[in-house]
C-alpha positions as CSV (number, residue, x, y, z in Angstrom):
1,M,-19.6,28.6,0.8
2,S,-16.3,29.7,3.0
3,E,-17.3,29.9,6.8
4,L,-15.1,29.5,10.0
5,C,-14.7,25.7,9.1
6,D,-13.0,26.1,6.2
7,S,-10.6,28.0,7.8
8,S,-7.0,26.5,8.9
9,A,-6.1,24.6,12.1
10,V,-3.0,26.8,12.9
11,E,-5.2,30.1,12.2
12,L,-8.3,28.8,14.3
13,R,-6.0,28.1,17.2
14,R,-4.6,31.7,16.5
15,R,-8.2,33.0,16.9
16,L,-8.8,31.1,19.5
17,A,-5.8,32.0,21.6
18,A,-6.7,35.7,21.1
19,R,-10.2,35.3,21.8
20,E,-11.6,36.6,18.4
21,I,-13.9,33.2,18.2
22,S,-14.8,31.2,20.5
23,P,-14.7,27.2,20.4
24,V,-18.5,27.2,20.1
25,E,-18.5,29.4,17.4
26,L,-16.1,26.7,15.9
27,L,-17.9,23.7,16.3
28,D,-21.3,25.1,15.3
29,S,-19.8,26.4,12.0
30,C,-18.6,22.6,11.2
31,L,-21.8,20.8,12.5
32,S,-23.9,23.2,10.3
33,R,-21.5,22.4,7.1
34,I,-22.1,18.6,8.5
35,A,-25.2,19.1,8.1
36,A,-25.0,20.8,5.0
37,V,-22.9,18.5,2.9
38,N,-22.7,15.3,5.0
39,P,-25.6,13.6,3.1
40,A,-24.6,13.5,-0.3
41,V,-21.1,12.5,0.7
42,N,-21.2,10.0,3.9
43,A,-18.2,11.3,5.5
44,V,-19.2,11.4,9.0
45,V,-21.2,8.5,10.5
46,T,-21.4,9.1,14.2
47,L,-21.7,12.3,16.0
48,D,-21.3,13.1,19.6
49,E,-23.2,16.8,19.4
50,P,-24.1,17.2,23.0
51,G,-21.0,15.9,24.6
52,A,-19.0,18.0,21.9
53,R,-20.8,21.2,22.8
54,A,-20.0,20.8,26.6
55,A,-16.4,20.7,25.5
56,A,-16.9,24.0,23.7
57,K,-18.4,25.8,25.9
58,E,-16.0,24.6,29.1
59,A,-13.0,25.2,26.2
60,E,-14.4,28.4,26.1
61,A,-14.1,29.3,29.4
62,A,-11.0,27.9,29.8
63,I,-9.6,30.6,27.4
64,L,-12.2,33.4,28.8
65,R,-9.8,32.6,32.2
66,G,-6.2,32.9,30.0
67,E,-6.0,29.5,30.2
68,D,-4.0,27.6,27.3
69,H,-4.9,23.5,27.5
70,G,-2.9,22.3,24.9
71,T,-1.5,22.8,21.4
72,L,-5.2,21.8,20.0
73,H,-7.5,23.7,22.8
74,G,-11.1,24.0,21.2
75,L,-10.3,22.5,17.7
76,P,-12.9,20.3,16.7
77,V,-11.4,16.9,15.9
78,L,-12.7,14.0,13.3
79,I,-11.9,9.9,14.3
80,K,-11.8,7.2,12.1
81,D,-14.4,4.8,12.8
82,T,-11.5,1.9,13.8
83,Q,-10.5,3.9,16.6
84,D,-11.2,3.8,20.0
85,T,-13.1,6.9,21.4
86,A,-14.4,6.6,24.9
87,R,-17.9,7.1,25.3
88,L,-18.8,7.4,21.7
89,R,-19.8,4.6,19.3
90,T,-16.7,2.8,17.6
91,T,-17.8,-0.3,15.0
92,Y,-15.0,-0.2,13.0
93,G,-17.6,-0.9,10.2
94,S,-18.2,-4.7,11.3
95,P,-21.7,-5.6,12.6
96,L,-19.9,-6.8,15.0
97,L,-19.3,-3.8,16.4
98,R,-22.4,-2.3,15.6
99,D,-23.0,-0.9,19.1
100,N,-19.9,-0.9,20.4
101,V,-19.2,2.0,23.0
102,P,-15.8,2.0,24.5
103,L,-15.0,3.0,27.5
104,A,-11.7,4.3,27.0
105,D,-9.7,6.2,23.8
106,Q,-7.0,4.4,22.5
107,G,-3.6,6.1,22.5
108,S,-3.3,8.6,19.5
109,V,-6.9,9.7,20.8
110,A,-5.9,10.6,24.0
111,R,-2.8,12.4,23.4
112,L,-5.5,14.4,20.9
113,R,-7.8,14.6,23.6
114,A,-5.6,15.5,26.4
115,A,-4.3,18.7,24.1
116,G,-7.6,20.6,23.8
117,A,-8.6,19.0,21.1
118,I,-13.1,18.2,20.9
119,I,-13.3,15.2,19.6
120,F,-17.0,15.5,18.1
121,G,-17.3,12.6,15.5
122,K,-16.2,9.8,13.5
123,T,-15.6,8.9,10.3
124,N,-16.2,6.2,7.8
125,T,-14.2,3.6,6.8
126,P,-14.5,-0.1,4.8
127,E,-15.2,-2.7,7.6
128,W,-12.0,-3.4,9.6
129,A,-10.2,-0.9,7.4
130,A,-10.0,-4.2,5.3
131,G,-9.8,-2.4,1.7
132,G,-9.0,0.7,-0.4
133,N,-12.9,2.1,-0.8
134,T,-14.3,2.8,1.7
135,R,-18.0,0.5,2.1
136,N,-19.4,-0.9,4.6
137,P,-22.3,-2.8,6.0
138,V,-23.2,-0.8,8.8
139,F,-22.7,2.8,7.2
140,G,-22.3,2.5,3.7
141,A,-20.5,4.1,1.2
142,T,-18.5,7.3,1.3
143,G,-18.6,9.2,-1.9
144,N,-15.7,11.0,-3.3
145,P,-15.9,14.7,-2.5
146,F,-15.4,16.1,-6.2
147,D,-18.0,12.9,-7.6
148,P,-19.8,11.4,-4.6
149,M,-20.7,8.2,-7.2
150,R,-16.9,7.6,-7.7
151,S,-14.7,6.1,-4.8
152,A,-13.0,7.9,-1.9
153,A,-10.5,5.2,-1.7
154,G,-9.4,3.8,2.3
155,S,-9.1,3.2,4.6
156,S,-9.4,7.1,6.0
157,G,-11.9,7.4,3.4
158,G,-14.3,9.3,5.1
159,S,-11.6,11.5,7.6
160,A,-10.0,12.1,4.1
161,V,-14.2,13.8,2.7
162,A,-14.7,15.5,5.5
163,L,-11.7,17.6,5.6
164,A,-11.9,18.3,1.9
165,C,-15.4,19.1,2.5
166,G,-14.8,21.4,5.7
167,M,-16.4,19.0,8.5
168,A,-13.5,19.7,10.5
169,P,-10.0,21.5,10.7
170,L,-8.1,17.9,11.4
171,A,-9.0,14.4,11.4
172,S,-7.3,11.0,12.5
173,G,-6.2,8.0,10.1
174,S,-3.8,4.6,10.2
175,D,-2.1,2.9,7.2
176,T,-0.9,-0.1,6.4
177,G,-1.0,0.0,2.5
178,G,-1.9,3.6,1.8
179,S,-5.4,3.8,4.1
180,L,-4.2,7.7,5.1
181,R,-2.1,8.7,1.9
182,N,-4.8,7.1,-1.3
183,P,-7.7,8.7,0.4
184,A,-5.7,12.0,0.7
185,G,-4.6,11.3,-3.4
186,F,-8.1,10.9,-3.7
187,A,-9.9,14.0,-1.9
188,G,-6.8,16.4,-2.6
189,I,-6.2,16.6,0.7
190,V,-2.9,16.0,3.1
191,G,-2.5,12.5,4.8
192,M,0.6,11.5,6.3
193,R,2.6,8.0,7.0
194,P,4.9,8.6,10.0
195,S,7.4,6.5,10.6
196,Y,7.2,3.5,12.3
197,G,7.1,4.1,16.3
198,L,6.7,7.9,15.9
199,V,2.8,7.4,16.5
200,A,2.8,4.8,19.2
201,S,0.2,2.2,19.5
202,E,-0.5,-0.3,22.2
203,K,-3.4,-1.3,19.8
204,R,-1.5,-3.5,17.1
205,A,-1.9,-8.0,17.4
206,F,1.4,-7.8,15.8
207,G,3.3,-5.2,17.7
208,W,7.2,-5.9,16.2
209,S,5.6,-5.2,12.9
210,N,6.0,-1.7,10.8
211,L,3.3,-2.1,8.4
212,S,0.3,-0.2,10.2
213,T,0.6,3.1,11.8
214,D,-1.8,6.0,12.8
215,G,-0.8,9.3,11.0
216,P,-2.7,12.5,11.2
217,M,-4.7,14.5,7.9
218,A,-5.8,17.6,7.6
219,R,-6.3,20.1,4.2
220,N,-2.6,21.3,4.4
221,V,0.7,20.6,5.5
222,A,1.1,23.0,8.5
223,D,-2.1,21.3,10.1
224,T,-0.9,17.9,9.5
225,A,2.5,19.0,11.2
226,L,0.9,20.6,14.1
227,M,-1.6,17.2,14.4
228,L,1.5,15.2,14.5
229,S,3.0,17.1,17.4
230,V,0.6,15.6,19.0
231,M,0.4,12.6,17.8
232,A,3.7,11.5,18.2
233,S,4.6,10.1,21.3
234,D,6.7,7.7,23.7
235,D,4.9,4.6,24.8
236,A,6.1,1.3,26.6
237,R,3.2,-0.5,25.3
238,D,4.6,0.0,22.0
239,P,7.5,-1.9,21.0
240,L,8.3,0.2,18.4
241,A,8.4,3.1,20.4
242,Y,11.6,1.5,22.2
243,T,13.4,5.2,23.8
244,L,16.0,5.2,26.2
245,P,15.2,5.7,29.9
246,G,14.4,9.4,30.2
247,E,14.8,10.4,26.7
248,P,11.8,11.3,24.7
249,L,12.6,10.9,21.4
250,R,9.3,11.2,20.1
251,A,7.2,13.3,21.8
252,R,9.3,16.8,21.2
253,A,6.4,18.9,20.2
254,E,8.5,21.3,18.3
255,R,10.5,19.6,16.3
256,W,6.7,18.3,14.3
257,A,4.5,21.5,14.9
258,T,5.9,24.1,12.6
259,P,7.7,22.6,9.6
260,R,11.1,24.7,8.5
261,P,11.4,25.8,5.0
262,A,13.4,23.5,2.8
263,D,16.3,24.7,0.5
264,L,15.4,22.2,-2.2
265,G,17.6,24.3,-4.0
266,R,20.3,22.0,-2.4
267,L,18.4,18.7,-2.6
268,R,18.9,15.8,-4.9
269,L,15.3,14.9,-6.4
270,A,14.4,11.4,-7.6
271,F,11.1,10.2,-9.3
272,T,9.5,7.2,-10.1
273,E,6.5,6.6,-11.6
274,D,5.8,2.9,-10.5
275,F,8.4,1.4,-8.6
276,G,9.4,-0.6,-10.9
277,F,6.2,-2.6,-10.3
278,A,3.4,-0.5,-9.4
279,P,0.4,-1.3,-12.0
280,T,0.3,2.3,-12.8
281,E,-2.2,3.7,-15.4
282,Q,-0.8,5.6,-18.4
283,A,-3.3,8.7,-17.8
284,I,-1.7,9.0,-14.2
285,R,1.7,8.4,-15.4
286,R,1.2,11.6,-18.0
287,V,-0.2,13.8,-15.1
288,F,2.9,12.8,-12.9
289,R,5.6,13.6,-15.5
290,H,4.1,17.1,-16.1
291,R,4.4,18.1,-12.1
292,V,8.2,16.4,-12.2
293,S,8.7,18.8,-15.2
294,K,7.1,21.9,-12.9
295,L,9.3,20.2,-9.3
296,A,12.7,19.7,-11.2
297,P,13.9,23.3,-12.0
298,L,13.3,23.6,-7.7
299,F,15.7,20.9,-7.0
300,A,19.3,21.2,-7.4
301,E,18.6,17.9,-9.8
302,C,16.2,16.0,-10.8
303,R,16.6,12.1,-12.1
304,E,14.4,9.1,-12.4
305,A,15.2,6.4,-10.3
306,T,13.7,3.9,-8.0
307,P,15.1,1.8,-4.8
308,D,14.8,-2.1,-6.0
309,C,11.5,-3.3,-4.4
310,S,11.6,-6.5,-6.4
311,G,9.4,-9.0,-4.6
312,A,7.3,-6.5,-3.2
313,D,4.1,-7.8,-4.4
314,D,4.4,-11.1,-2.2
315,A,6.2,-9.9,0.7
316,F,3.5,-7.7,2.0
317,A,0.9,-9.8,0.9
318,V,2.2,-12.3,3.0
319,L,2.8,-10.2,6.1
320,R,-0.5,-8.6,5.2
321,A,-2.1,-12.0,5.4
322,D,-0.5,-12.5,9.0
323,M,-1.6,-9.5,10.4
324,F,-5.5,-10.9,9.5
325,L,-5.1,-14.1,10.7
326,A,-3.7,-13.1,13.6
327,T,-6.3,-10.3,14.3
328,H,-9.6,-12.2,12.5
329,G,-8.8,-15.6,12.5
330,K,-11.6,-16.2,15.3
331,N,-14.1,-14.8,14.2
332,Y,-13.4,-16.7,10.9
333,K,-13.6,-20.1,12.3
334,E,-16.6,-19.1,14.6
335,Q,-19.0,-16.9,12.5
336,P,-17.2,-16.3,9.5
337,E,-20.9,-14.9,7.9
338,M,-20.1,-11.9,10.2
339,L,-17.1,-10.8,8.3
340,G,-17.1,-9.4,4.6
341,P,-15.4,-10.6,1.5
342,N,-12.2,-8.4,1.9
343,V,-11.9,-9.9,5.6
344,R,-12.6,-13.8,4.5
345,A,-9.8,-13.5,1.6
346,N,-7.0,-11.9,3.7
347,V,-7.4,-15.0,6.3
348,E,-8.3,-17.7,4.2
349,E,-5.0,-16.6,2.3
350,G,-3.1,-16.3,5.7
351,L,-4.1,-20.0,6.2
352,G,-2.6,-20.9,2.9
353,Y,0.5,-20.2,3.7
354,T,3.3,-21.3,5.2
355,L,6.3,-21.0,8.0
356,E,8.6,-21.0,4.3
357,D,6.1,-18.0,2.9
358,H,7.2,-16.3,5.9
359,A,10.5,-16.6,6.1
360,R,10.4,-15.4,2.4
361,A,8.4,-12.2,2.8
362,A,10.1,-11.1,5.8
363,T,13.5,-12.2,4.2
364,T,12.2,-9.8,0.8
365,Q,11.4,-6.8,3.2
366,T,14.4,-7.0,5.1
367,R,16.0,-6.8,1.6
368,I,14.1,-4.3,0.0
369,Y,14.5,-1.6,3.6
370,R,18.6,-2.2,2.9
371,A,18.3,-1.3,-0.7
372,W,16.4,2.3,0.4
373,Q,19.5,2.8,2.7
374,S,21.5,2.5,-0.3
375,F,19.4,4.5,-2.5
376,F,19.1,7.5,-0.1
377,E,22.6,7.7,-0.6
378,S,22.5,9.5,-4.0
379,S,18.9,11.2,-3.3
380,D,17.4,13.7,-0.3
381,V,13.9,13.3,-1.5
382,L,11.7,10.6,-3.6
383,V,8.3,11.4,-5.1
384,S,5.7,9.4,-7.1
385,P,2.2,9.7,-7.5
386,T,0.1,9.0,-4.4
387,I,-1.9,6.5,-6.2
388,T,-2.3,3.8,-9.6
389,L,-5.5,4.9,-10.5
390,S,-7.8,7.9,-11.2
391,P,-11.1,7.4,-8.9
392,R,-13.4,5.2,-10.2
393,P,-16.9,4.3,-9.5
394,W,-17.4,3.2,-5.4
395,S,-20.2,0.7,-7.0
396,E,-16.8,-1.1,-7.8
397,P,-15.2,-3.4,-4.9
398,H,-11.9,-3.0,-6.6
399,P,-10.2,-2.0,-9.8
400,A,-10.0,-5.6,-11.5
401,E,-7.3,-4.0,-14.0
402,I,-5.8,-1.4,-14.8
403,D,-5.5,-0.3,-18.4
404,G,-6.9,-3.7,-19.2
405,I,-3.8,-5.5,-17.4
406,P,-5.9,-8.1,-14.4
407,T,-4.9,-6.7,-10.8
408,K,-3.5,-9.4,-9.0
409,S,-5.7,-8.7,-5.9
410,Y,-8.2,-6.4,-4.3
411,F,-5.2,-4.2,-3.0
412,H,-2.7,-4.8,-5.6
413,W,-3.6,-1.0,-7.2
414,L,-2.4,0.3,-3.8
415,A,0.7,-0.6,-4.7
416,L,3.0,2.8,-5.0
417,A,1.7,3.1,-1.5
418,Y,2.7,-0.4,-0.4
419,A,6.1,0.0,-1.6
420,V,6.8,2.6,0.9
421,T,5.1,0.7,3.8
422,L,7.8,-2.1,3.6
423,P,10.5,-0.2,4.3
424,G,8.8,1.7,7.0
425,H,9.9,5.1,5.6
426,P,7.8,8.1,6.4
427,A,5.7,9.5,3.2
428,I,3.2,12.5,2.6
429,S,0.6,12.8,0.0
430,I,0.1,16.1,-1.0
431,P,-2.6,17.9,-3.4
432,L,-1.6,18.9,-6.8
433,G,-4.2,20.0,-9.2
434,L,-6.3,18.0,-10.9
435,D,-5.7,14.5,-13.3
436,E,-6.9,14.3,-16.6
437,A,-10.4,13.2,-15.4
438,G,-11.3,16.5,-13.6
439,L,-9.8,14.9,-10.3
440,P,-7.3,15.7,-8.0
441,F,-3.8,14.5,-8.0
442,G,-1.7,13.4,-5.1
443,L,1.8,13.4,-5.4
444,Q,3.9,11.1,-2.9
445,I,6.7,12.9,-1.1
446,V,9.1,10.0,0.6
447,G,12.5,10.7,2.8
448,R,15.5,9.3,4.5
449,R,14.6,6.8,7.2
450,G,13.2,8.6,10.7
451,G,13.8,11.6,8.4
452,D,10.0,12.7,8.9
453,A,10.8,16.5,9.9
454,A,12.4,16.7,6.4
455,V,9.6,15.5,4.8
456,L,7.1,17.9,5.7
457,S,9.7,20.5,5.1
458,V,9.7,19.7,1.4
459,A,6.1,19.1,1.5
460,A,5.2,22.6,2.7
461,S,8.0,23.9,0.9
462,L,6.4,22.8,-2.6
463,E,2.9,23.5,-1.1
464,A,4.0,27.3,-0.8
465,A,5.6,27.2,-4.4
466,F,2.1,26.0,-6.4
467,A,-0.1,28.0,-4.0
468,G,-0.3,31.1,-6.3
469,D,-0.8,28.6,-9.2
470,A,-4.5,27.6,-10.2
471,Q,-3.5,24.6,-12.1
472,L,-1.1,23.0,-9.3
473,C,-2.7,24.3,-5.8
474,R,-5.1,22.1,-3.7
475,P,-8.4,22.1,-5.8
476,A,-11.7,22.4,-3.4
477,P,-15.2,20.3,-4.3
478,D,-17.9,22.4,-5.4
479,L,-19.6,22.7,-1.7
480,A,-22.9,24.3,-3.2
481,R,-23.3,21.4,-5.5
482,L,-23.0,19.0,-2.3
483,A,-25.4,20.9,-0.5
484,A,-28.5,20.7,-3.3
485,A,-27.3,16.5,-4.4
486,P,-29.3,14.2,-3.2
487,P,-28.3,11.9,0.2
488,L,-25.8,9.1,-1.1
489,S,-27.8,7.0,0.7
490,A,-30.5,6.6,-2.0
491,A,-28.1,5.3,-4.4
492,P,-28.3,2.0,-5.2
493,G,-25.7,-0.2,-3.7
494,F,-24.9,2.0,-1.0
495,L,-25.5,-0.5,2.2
496,T,-23.7,-3.2,1.3
497,W,-20.2,-5.1,1.6
498,E,-17.0,-4.0,0.5
């Protein structure tokens, strides 16, 4: 079923500029794939077909005139439904905003559109991005492209599944406790959590908190870098995007657009199965050990090691609850019935903490950050599994246990991701074959503080090293099987809270 929509963004951009294909033709291919496959997985929840067709025709006319309107000129792009899009419904997966149509794009979306992207639809997310399982009472569940009855993870699950199924070459995501990386791992695509402040945001309620960031998602590393080159920016509304007057430190597109090959043979690799605390299942540990055996010969040295992450569970829980209390406390008091169990649980947890708890969490986060700086004095790259377990059914709200041991919260199973969130280092998930259950396995690659370009380079080099290996290259879902599958909406429990 390979079609134009399955091509990489970099290749599509080249062909568009060379007038070998037209933006209209490309958009038609993406819309056709959505029509054929989306019913089986429910990844795309809102489409603006008339607006997208008009934008594609404008882009086509500009290209024929020899005009170049930006890095993404003519490329169809999908946007996560927690990110505001002008004149295109944005629900956050919440009944409160079921009919919300923003008047303006949020900053990261505006930058994509200004670079020529054709914003043509929204992708599914759990309510208010709260959870690692993409389900909500507005649009229902999103299924894994390799087994629609299994979880796509979250909260950028719709974007990851849409990419895996060829519905668009690029899609946006966001990440707090792994919301970009975890769905990328489950769907067999690439998702990058940039350094805090690199992708500026005016939307965060806690402007100085580094927990949440927007980021790029794609099917390969080069496309991810291309998208990041547009999303990276300075914005005075974001205190974490601090820069010096007249010095556009983040918005130099050439730093991100094309990753330079990394000289892996000169780099020191460290690996960890669990960062010393993440509840990683044995099946994932076995697959990871096998992958490390394949990676090790490519690097100058390879050792098992982890930064000191003691206290990470408590620190992340408190700081996350702070964020939810600030964002949803008013609605919790006035109309709690309009909030789902995950959001309510986070607000209630926040109401139970004291200023002493916050001080402890912030101090722990600072100690972890400094431990990571010391760790990277003797290592250049750190890798781990992206996620602690193989995809489970989406009917399970969250994994209550891993290998028979109870999890501490609905987000505890995301610990491999939030171990990296707390110190704020850049991280990317790339697909590296299948796990023992025949489902995608994601490798998380973490770099030094501010080392986004280096992370992209290492990821691109590893992707290239295993591109010809049938067992380790990016897996692809069976699109013909998905096209013939019954609609996911017919499954029991499809339209419910997380």
